[in-house]
TIDREN-655001 format. One record per residue (C-alpha): x, z, y; residue in three letters. Coordinates in steps of 0.02 Angstrom, whole numbers, padded with zeros to 5 digits, always signed. Each point is the difference from the previous one (the first is absolute). Example, Ala and Ser with C-alpha at 12.3 -4.5 7.8 and 13.67 -1.06 7.14 Angstrom:
% residues 2
+00615+00390-00225ALA;+00069-00033+00172SER;
END
This chain:
% residues 703
+00000+00000+00000MET;+00150-00015+00115ARG;-00057-00055+00170GLY;-00183-00025-00045LEU;-00067+00127+00123LEU;+00106-00074+00138LEU;-00062-00172-00047ALA;-00179+00064+00003LEU;+00015+00050+00181ALA;+00098-00156+00042LEU;-00129-00121-00065VAL;-00136+00091+00096LEU;+00085-00005+00169VAL;+00087-00168-00019ALA;-00148-00107+00057PRO;+00001+00088+00169LEU;+00186+00019+00027ALA;+00056-00120+00133ALA;+00179+00005-00063SER;-00044-00040-00181ALA;+00099-00149-00065GLN;-00063-00008-00181ASP;-00157-00096-00043ALA;-00152+00110-00033VAL;-00162-00053-00083ALA;-00156+00108+00018LEU;-00162-00038-00091PHE;-00161+00101+00010ALA;-00187-00025-00002ASP;-00011+00073+00177ARG;+00126+00038+00138ILE;-00052+00087+00162ARG;+00071+00102+00143TYR;-00088+00163+00044GLU;+00023+00025+00187THR;-00063+00178+00002GLN;+00126+00061-00131ASP;+00128-00133+00048ARG;+00023-00048-00184GLU;+00022-00165-00088LEU;-00106+00003-00158VAL;+00007-00118-00149ALA;-00137+00025-00130GLU;-00051-00071-00167GLY;+00122-00068-00129ASN;+00147+00023+00116VAL;+00159-00087-00054GLU;+00164+00003+00095VAL;+00155-00100-00047TYR;+00162+00045+00084TYR;+00184-00019-00048ASP;-00034-00011-00187GLY;-00128+00141+00000TYR;-00185-00014-00040ARG;-00124+00133+00060LEU;-00182+00008-00051THR;-00119+00129+00073ALA;-00182+00026+00046ARG;+00035+00040+00184THR;+00152+00005+00115ILE;-00001+00087+00170ARG;+00141-00013+00127TYR;-00005+00109+00155SER;+00034-00085+00164GLY;+00129+00128+00056ASP;+00105-00034-00157GLY;-00002+00182-00053GLU;-00111-00016-00153ARG;-00029-00121-00143ILE;-00139+00030-00125ARG;-00039-00097-00160ALA;-00156+00042-00099GLU;-00005-00040-00183GLY;+00000-00031-00132PRO;+00162-00076+00062LEU;+00142-00082-00095ARG;+00171-00050+00063LEU;+00113-00110-00108GLU;+00183-00015+00045GLY;+00115-00149-00034PRO;+00086+00100-00137ASP;-00164+00028-00093GLY;-00023+00181+00053ALA;-00178+00050+00042VAL;-00085+00134+00106LEU;-00183+00039-00032ILE;-00095+00124+00108ALA;-00171+00043+00070SER;+00058+00034+00178LEU;+00161-00018+00100ALA;+00039+00064+00176GLU;+00171-00031+00076LEU;+00081+00039+00165SER;+00046-00140+00117GLY;+00186+00016-00038ASP;-00037-00015-00187PHE;+00103+00156-00040ARG;-00142+00123-00028GLU;-00159-00023-00095GLY;-00137+00064-00114LEU;-00070-00086-00153ILE;-00150+00059-00099GLU;-00032-00041-00182GLY;+00171-00081-00014ALA;+00069-00083-00155ARG;+00177-00068-00006LEU;+00040-00129-00133ILE;+00184-00035-00042PHE;+00067-00144-00103ASP;-00180-00055-00036ARG;-00021+00145-00120GLN;+00050+00176+00053PHE;-00131+00073+00115GLN;-00023+00162+00096ILE;-00174+00052+00054ALA;-00018+00132+00136ALA;-00139+00086+00093ALA;+00095-00021+00164GLU;+00159-00078+00064GLY;+00106+00017+00157ARG;+00141-00104+00072ARG;+00141+00076+00102SER;+00168-00047+00077GLU;-00029-00181-00044GLY;+00059+00022-00180ARG;-00089+00144-00088PHE;-00171-00020-00081ASN;-00066+00171-00051SER;-00143+00009-00124LEU;-00097+00155-00049THR;-00098+00045-00158ARG;+00071-00148-00096THR;-00015-00075-00173VAL;+00130-00128-00057ALA;+00001-00110-00154THR;+00042-00175-00064SER;-00148+00000-00119CYS;-00156-00105+00024THR;-00133+00097+00096ILE;-00175-00041-00059CYS;-00163+00015+00095ALA;-00066+00128-00125ARG;+00144+00114+00051ALA;+00077+00007-00173GLU;+00150+00115-00001THR;+00163-00102+00001PRO;+00127+00027-00137ILE;+00115+00082+00128TRP;-00009+00048+00181ARG;+00093+00107+00126ILE;-00105+00117+00105ARG;+00091+00064+00153ALA;-00043+00103+00152ALA;+00093-00126+00107SER;+00105-00157-00011VAL;+00117-00064+00135VAL;+00049-00183-00003HIS;+00163-00033+00093ASP;-00004-00185+00042GLU;+00181-00004+00056GLN;+00073+00088-00153ALA;-00132-00081-00114ARG;-00035+00164-00090ARG;-00151+00106-00043LEU;+00005+00190+00014TYR;-00130+00100-00098PHE;-00040+00183+00035GLU;-00090+00118-00121SER;-00023-00136-00130ALA;-00079+00005-00173TRP;+00028-00133-00133LEU;-00162-00021-00098ASP;-00011-00087-00169ILE;-00177-00050-00048PHE;-00061+00117+00135GLY;+00094+00152-00066LEU;+00134+00080+00110PRO;+00167-00019-00089LEU;+00139+00031+00126LEU;+00007+00085+00170TYR;+00130-00055+00126LEU;+00015+00096+00164PRO;+00083-00152+00077SER;+00049-00172-00062MET;+00079-00154+00077SER;-00006-00175-00073ILE;+00046-00172+00068PRO;-00140-00108+00065GLU;-00068-00098-00150PRO;+00071-00176+00002GLY;+00171+00060+00057VAL;+00116-00048-00142GLU;+00157+00094+00052ARG;-00035+00172+00070ALA;+00080+00169-00027ARG;-00098+00112-00117GLY;-00044+00050-00178PHE;-00043-00132-00128LEU;-00110+00016-00154VAL;+00052+00146-00112PRO;+00029-00028-00185ASN;-00048+00132-00129LEU;+00088+00000-00170ARG;+00007+00113-00153THR;+00131+00005-00137SER;+00051+00113-00141GLY;+00174+00006+00079LEU;-00044+00065+00173TYR;-00185+00045-00005GLY;-00106-00056+00147ILE;+00093-00090+00138GLY;-00047-00076+00167VAL;+00090-00128+00108GLN;-00040-00004+00186VAL;+00085-00147+00089PRO;+00035+00009+00187TYR;+00032-00164+00089PHE;+00111-00014+00155ILE;+00019-00168+00088PRO;+00170-00029+00082LEU;-00037-00138+00123GLY;-00075-00167-00048ASP;+00121-00041-00141HIS;+00038+00162-00092ALA;-00089+00149-00077ASP;+00029+00149-00111ILE;-00117+00085-00124THR;+00035+00180-00051ILE;-00095+00063-00153THR;+00006+00180-00059PRO;-00045+00022-00185PHE;-00054+00174-00052LEU;-00051+00055-00175ALA;-00070+00159-00077THR;+00156+00033-00106ASN;+00102+00025+00158GLY;+00065-00178+00017THR;+00032-00053+00179ALA;+00064-00177+00029ILE;+00026-00088+00166LEU;-00021-00188-00010GLU;+00049-00122+00136GLY;-00015-00185+00039GLU;+00082-00090+00146TYR;-00036-00181+00043ARG;+00072-00108+00136ARG;-00019-00185+00033ARG;+00137-00086+00097PHE;-00001-00174+00074ARG;+00113-00055-00142SER;-00061+00107-00145GLY;-00077+00157-00072LEU;+00061+00174-00051LEU;-00094+00124-00111GLU;+00056+00174-00052LEU;-00093+00105-00129ASN;+00044+00167-00074GLY;-00051+00173-00053ALA;+00086+00169-00010ILE;-00058+00150-00097SER;-00006+00156+00109LEU;-00064+00107-00144ALA;-00019-00056-00180ASP;-00098+00097-00129GLY;+00070-00106-00142THR;+00188+00016+00028SER;+00138+00123+00045ASP;-00029-00024+00189HIS;+00145-00120+00022ARG;-00021-00138+00127ALA;-00101-00143-00074ARG;-00068-00160+00070GLY;+00025-00186+00021PHE;+00045-00125+00135LEU;-00035-00186+00017GLU;+00053-00121+00136ALA;-00050-00183-00001ARG;-00005-00141+00123GLY;+00064-00169+00050GLY;+00069-00086+00155PHE;+00037-00174+00064ASP;+00180+00018+00059ILE;+00019-00175+00073GLY;+00074-00170-00044ARG;-00113-00013-00152GLY;+00057+00165-00077TYR;-00121+00136-00051GLU;+00028+00170-00075THR;-00109+00103-00116GLU;+00025+00175-00070PHE;-00087+00128-00109ASP;+00086+00169-00023LEU;-00072+00130-00120ARG;+00056+00175-00048TYR;-00079+00145-00095ALA;+00067+00176-00014SER;-00030+00013-00188ASP;-00077-00088-00150GLN;-00174+00075+00010SER;-00050+00020+00183PHE;-00076-00174+00021LEU;-00102+00013-00160GLY;-00058+00179+00024GLN;-00082-00037+00167TYR;-00061-00178-00038ASP;+00117-00088+00120TYR;+00068-00124-00128SER;+00014-00034-00187ASP;+00169-00087+00015ASP;+00137+00065-00114ASP;+00136-00096+00093ARG;+00016-00016+00188LEU;+00081-00159+00065THR;+00073-00008+00175SER;+00064-00161+00076PHE;+00062-00078+00160LEU;+00007-00188+00017THR;+00044-00129+00131VAL;-00053-00179-00035ARG;-00009-00170+00080ARG;-00099-00148-00066SER;+00019-00179+00054GLY;-00066-00168-00060ASN;+00148-00025-00118THR;+00091+00167-00001SER;-00027+00184-00036TYR;+00106+00155+00031PHE;-00033+00181-00048GLU;+00104+00157+00013ALA;-00075+00149-00092ARG;+00038+00174-00061THR;-00103+00103-00121GLU;+00002+00182-00055ALA;-00101+00081-00138TYR;-00058+00178-00027GLN;-00056+00039-00176THR;-00141+00123-00031LEU;+00012-00018-00189ARG;+00051+00151-00100GLU;+00107-00104-00121ALA;+00104-00086+00136GLU;+00150+00068+00093ALA;+00007-00041+00186GLN;+00191-00012-00005ASP;-00014-00149-00118GLU;-00121-00097+00111ILE;+00096-00130+00103PRO;+00000-00032+00186LEU;-00011-00187+00033VAL;+00121-00040+00140LEU;+00024-00138+00050PRO;-00126-00128-00064TRP;+00027-00167+00086LEU;-00085-00166-00036THR;+00026-00168+00086TRP;-00079-00163-00056ARG;-00006-00174+00074GLN;-00088-00158-00058ILE;+00063-00176+00036ARG;-00125-00136-00039ARG;+00039-00181-00043ASP;+00165+00043-00082THR;+00047-00119-00142LEU;-00183-00047-00017GLY;-00057+00181-00014GLY;+00004+00171+00083THR;+00159+00104+00006LEU;-00011+00188+00013GLY;+00145+00115+00046LEU;-00007+00189-00019GLU;+00118+00146+00028ALA;-00035+00180-00048THR;+00085+00169+00004MET;-00059+00161-00081LEU;+00074+00174-00003GLY;-00057+00146-00111LEU;+00070+00172+00037VAL;-00034+00157-00103ARG;+00053+00180+00015GLU;+00018+00008-00189ASP;+00028-00163-00094GLY;+00071-00171+00026ARG;+00010-00087+00168ASP;-00014-00188+00015ILE;+00033-00130+00134LEU;-00062-00175-00046ARG;+00017-00163+00094GLY;-00084-00163-00050GLY;+00004-00184+00048LEU;-00130-00125-00063ASP;-00028-00185+00021ALA;-00151-00089-00075ASP;-00064-00178+00008TRP;-00177-00056-00044ARG;-00084-00170+00000ALA;-00169-00068-00054ARG;-00066-00176-00031ARG;-00171-00065-00052ILE;+00011-00147-00120LEU;-00125-00143-00010ARG;-00074+00076-00157SER;-00047+00155+00098GLY;+00136+00107-00078ILE;+00087+00117+00122GLU;+00186+00008-00038LEU;+00105+00142+00069GLY;+00184+00044-00008ALA;+00093+00160+00044VAL;+00182+00052+00009ALA;+00062+00172+00050GLU;+00165+00092+00007ILE;+00007+00188+00030SER;+00156+00102+00028GLY;+00012+00190+00003ASP;+00143+00119+00038ALA;-00010+00187-00041TYR;+00100+00152+00047VAL;-00046+00144-00118VAL;+00057+00180+00018GLN;-00030+00161-00098ASP;-00046-00092-00160ASP;+00122+00013-00146ALA;-00077-00153-00083ALA;+00067-00111+00138PHE;+00158+00097+00045ASP;-00025-00014+00189ASP;+00031-00187-00013ALA;-00045-00149+00106ALA;-00114-00116-00100LEU;-00043-00183+00022PHE;-00138-00104-00078ARG;-00069-00176+00021ALA;-00166-00066-00066THR;-00033-00188+00001PRO;-00176-00065-00039THR;-00066-00177-00021VAL;-00172-00059-00050GLY;-00137-00130+00003VAL;-00188+00021+00010GLU;-00146-00112-00046LEU;-00179+00024+00060ARG;-00140-00119-00049TRP;-00166+00047+00082PRO;-00162-00079-00060PHE;-00161+00012+00100ALA;-00178-00046-00046ARG;-00150+00015+00113THR;-00178+00002-00064THR;-00166+00043+00079ALA;+00021+00178-00065ALA;+00181+00040+00045ALA;+00178-00057+00029THR;+00122+00038-00143HIS;+00189+00003+00025VAL;+00120+00018-00147ILE;+00188+00009+00032GLU;+00128+00010-00141PRO;+00170+00063+00059ILE;+00169-00006-00086ALA;+00159+00071+00076GLN;+00170-00018-00085LEU;+00136+00116+00066LEU;+00178+00046-00042TYR;+00102+00139+00078SER;+00151+00103-00045ASP;+00102+00143+00072THR;+00187-00018+00028LEU;+00115+00146+00036GLY;-00015+00188-00018ASP;-00139+00108-00066ALA;-00081+00093+00144VAL;-00108+00158+00015PRO;-00188-00022+00003ASN;-00088+00098+00136GLU;-00146-00107+00059ASP;-00061-00090-00157SER;-00034+00136-00128LEU;-00186-00034-00026LEU;-00038-00187-00001PRO;-00176-00061-00036GLU;-00069-00163-00067PHE;-00165-00067+00068ASP;-00081-00159+00064GLU;+00081+00020+00170ASN;+00180-00018-00064ASN;-00032-00115-00147LEU;+00096-00139+00090PHE;+00128+00108+00092ALA;+00186-00039-00010LEU;+00037+00184-00030ASN;-00132+00123-00060ARG;+00101+00155+00046PHE;-00063+00080+00161PRO;+00174+00019+00079GLY;+00174-00077+00001ARG;+00095+00114-00119ASP;-00071-00076-00160ALA;-00011-00188-00031ARG;-00101-00100-00124GLU;+00117-00115-00096THR;+00000-00135-00133GLY;-00099-00158-00033LEU;-00187+00027+00014ARG;-00161-00098+00015LEU;-00139+00077+00102ASN;-00162-00084-00054ALA;-00178+00029+00055GLY;-00165-00073+00052VAL;-00122+00045+00138SER;-00184-00042+00011TYR;-00112+00019+00153THR;-00186-00033+00016ARG;-00071-00024+00175PHE;-00189+00010+00009ASP;-00096-00080+00145PRO;-00097+00163+00018ALA;+00161+00084+00057GLY;+00059+00094-00153TRP;+00156-00042-00101ASN;+00090+00051-00158MET;+00185-00009-00043GLY;+00103+00015-00159LEU;+00189+00008-00025THR;+00087+00004-00170LEU;+00185-00015-00039GLY;+00155+00061-00089ARG;+00189-00021-00003VAL;+00105-00087-00135PHE;+00188+00036-00014ARG;+00150-00057-00098ASP;+00038+00181-00045GLY;-00056+00180+00023ASP;+00003+00065+00180ALA;+00079+00169-00031THR;+00010+00036+00186GLU;-00189+00035+00000PHE;-00080+00159-00068PRO;-00111-00030-00152ALA;-00154+00061+00094SER;+00006-00151+00118THR;-00043-00124-00137GLY;+00147-00110+00055LEU;+00135+00057-00121ARG;-00033-00119-00147ASP;+00030-00187-00015ARG;-00186-00024+00026ARG;-00072+00116+00128SER;-00170+00079-00003ASP;-00143-00096+00077TYR;-00048+00042+00178VAL;-00179-00037+00051ALA;-00111+00029+00150ALA;-00184-00041+00030VAL;-00081+00015+00172SER;-00181-00018+00053LEU;-00057-00006+00181ASP;-00187+00003+00040LEU;-00005+00021+00189PRO;-00053+00100+00090PRO;-00037+00133-00130ARG;+00106-00006-00157PHE;+00183-00023-00043THR;+00083+00027-00168GLY;+00177-00011-00069LEU;+00062+00023-00177ALA;+00185-00005-00044ARG;+00091+00024-00163GLY;+00166-00010-00091LEU;-00017-00027-00188PHE;+00092-00073-00150ASP;-00050-00135-00124GLU;-00103+00126-00100GLU;-00098+00046+00158LEU;+00080+00172+00005SER;+00001+00052+00183PHE;+00147+00081+00087ARG;-00092+00012+00165ARG;-00176-00037+00060ALA;-00088+00020+00167ASP;-00180-00027+00048LEU;-00063+00011+00180GLU;-00183-00022+00048LEU;-00072+00015+00175ASP;-00182-00019+00055TYR;-00055+00025+00181ARG;-00165-00013+00093THR;-00064+00079+00159ARG;-00078+00146-00096ARG;+00101+00010-00160PHE;+00185-00012-00045ASP;+00080+00023-00170ALA;+00177-00027-00063ASP;+00084+00029-00167ALA;+00183-00007-00051VAL;+00059+00010-00180TYR;+00186+00012-00044THR;+00082-00006-00171PHE;+00186+00024-00036LEU;+00065-00005-00177ALA;+00121+00132-00063ALA;+00179-00032+00059ASP;+00138+00082-00101ALA;+00141-00078+00102THR;-00047+00024+00182ASN;+00168-00003+00090PRO;-00055+00114+00142VAL;-00135+00119-00062LEU;+00051+00009-00183GLY;-00124-00018-00144PRO;-00177-00022+00065GLN;-00162+00022-00098PRO;-00145-00122+00005GLU;-00102+00017+00159ARG;-00178-00051+00040GLN;-00084+00044+00163GLU;-00169-00039+00078LEU;-00040+00019+00185ALA;-00178-00020+00067LEU;-00067+00007+00176GLY;-00171-00028+00077THR;-00096+00014+00163ARG;-00189-00006+00008TYR;-00105+00001+00158LEU;-00157+00057-00090PHE;-00093+00030+00164HIS;+00035-00069+00174PRO;+00064+00173+00049ASN;+00074+00061-00166TRP;+00156-00058-00089GLU;+00078+00055-00164LEU;+00183-00027-00050GLU;+00090+00036-00163ALA;+00175-00029-00070GLU;+00069+00041-00172TRP;+00166-00026-00090ARG;+00005+00027-00188TYR;+00144+00005-00124ASP;-00072-00089-00151ILE;+00147+00039-00113GLU;+00000+00186+00039ALA;-00190+00004+00010ARG;-00001+00098+00161GLU;-00041-00030+00182SER;+00140-00016+00128ILE;-00098+00020+00161GLU;-00178-00017+00063ALA;-00088-00004+00168LEU;-00180+00002+00056GLY;-00067-00010+00178ALA;-00171+00001+00080LEU;-00022-00058+00180THR;-00151+00009+00114TYR;-00003-00087+00167GLY;-00120-00048+00138ASN;+00007-00032+00187GLU;+00061+00175+00041CYS;+00092+00074-00150ILE;+00112-00045-00146GLU;+00026+00132-00134ALA;+00113-00025-00151ARG;+00022+00114-00150LEU;+00146-00043-00115GLU;+00050+00081-00165VAL;+00162-00050-00088SER;+00084+00061-00158ARG;+00181-00022-00054ASN;+00010+00021-00189PHE;+00189-00008-00013THR;+00140+00110+00065SER;+00172-00048+00065ALA;+00132+00064+00121ASN;-00077+00174+00014ASP;-00170-00076+00042VAL;-00121+00065-00133PRO;-00167-00070-00050ARG;-00117+00028+00145ASP;-00173-00035+00069THR;-00020-00034+00186SER;-00158-00007+00104ILE;-00002-00073+00176ALA;-00143-00002+00124PHE;+00003-00093+00165GLU;-00133-00022+00133VAL;+00010-00122+00146VAL;-00123+00025+00143LEU;-00023-00158+00102ALA;+00067+00027+00174GLY;+00121+00138-00051PHE;+00153-00100-00055GLY;+00047-00063-00171GLY;-00036-00170-00075ALA;-00155-00039-00101SER;-00083-00155-00066ARG;-00143-00090+00084ASP;-00144+00080-00096TRP;-00182-00052+00027PRO;-00102+00113+00114ALA;-00144+00102-00065ARG;-00174-00063+00042ARG;-00131+00108+00079CYS;-00157+00028-00101GLN;-00136-00122+00048GLY;+00125-00126+00072ASN;
END
């Protein structure tokens, strides 16, 4: 309502002001001048338009001496920002700084409204209301009690500060007094960045009992803010959380953290976590990005539901991308939260440099040049510095028969300096890996009235070998074989391990495009070799002369359904790995399912012998009523026949409130975080901060 009372007086006097420069439009059934009272009177369906404002009233009276302006209602004044004043009577002084309004109702942000028996204006900025009722809920003619309301002896609206000050206020829920507040201050509804308390969050847990979070938001100018959130629990836990955000012209910085002031679940040592993330454009095409994470111990993040991560990755990177070149300088650090891992054996990655350039139209193809450097430093264990140089050439031709012929040649060179590893005797190591290959693709397409079918057989013949020293393997311990790397030159994820020998990668893809908009895809393939590939673990399905089959089937039925099935299996259809993902979405109902199968692995090079694993994850959301929504999630270990975690949530929302009740259960224990059930309850009152969805408004009975 900022400025509405001033505008009210302004639009009344403007038609008579000789100095007025803005256009004024006045419409009424009758306009007359009463000589005895020296008043200009407009009566009947009065409408005044002035400077973006629109005033409607039954009667307007303007005294000839300029000392008094009177508008008789019902009157309504709409401002250019959408704010509305509704009243039965308004009397203002000639200087617009003092005034009296009867039967006033202020409407903010088209929703939050304050009704008052009487209102006064003073000092040109304060609107004081007495005997008030405030709510964002729909008010019906039958005077049904709103879901919530605030009854206050008085409310002061400071137009300049854009704040509301309540005195002797009661918060009523369904008409029942719930909370008494001697005084309360909130930002004017519609103000997005104002100092004050945000929506509290109530949680319960077997670890800390009943806890409450009360965020307090502090804006720091137009481009920065800080949120301080105390968290108090019945077991004596006291945690102070903080979030700092700042947007610069060239980037963004965010800081998050928490520190335990008192902890009912530990020996009172300092506990907490800190995160810093952001990114900046530093000029000349370079940009930087960073994410720094630290936790005081293994269990703090899990105990208080901050994160389920069991490893924290921190990184700092500077990169530059061009049309034909790319450069990146990066460093990474890891903090393990796993009980079975020693932090001293986790490496610091410094430096990690990558440079690549592409030169087109070179010898009839595309030439790529790449240089890399990687350093791994440990407090306990081997240290490595690796440098690499690569050159690759690729070319493609389409023959008259429709066959697509491709050729590739690559040479990779690596140099290692290894320390603190007796197996390599602190030696300098050198290795070269040449690769050559050809590829044939022969796509066939057929279009009918029902669909377009595309079948593409693919054959890729490759040969590569390693020359030089054996080197340590740090970045390629767990390779995987799937449809995405069926035709890769090297199926190891890093540089340390190389796929060698003569091999034929063979496969076929099929795609069906339906005119109705849906499509289906299928990929099937395997690898043939001249000998066993002992560099691969047996669990990958790549170790034998004939690899396992890799297959993937996708189905896309827009806009509602998508499905993907992937598998790795041998000639007897014995699966090593299988994945199934289903997703169905509508406006009112969502459902997704993920099934994962991993066969037993007796030779896992990192984790050791692993048993067979089967897991099912289900999730759903159902808007069973326009104002009610149900959510559920469930993860189940099929092999162990026990649940892993579950969550259920019920949400109610309308034009003035959003209430969410969430119950979650963790059925497993790890890192000093036992099995636990948590309950969280959150209420958002429209007009009092917090973000909620756009729920449909309730309808009044008889409407």
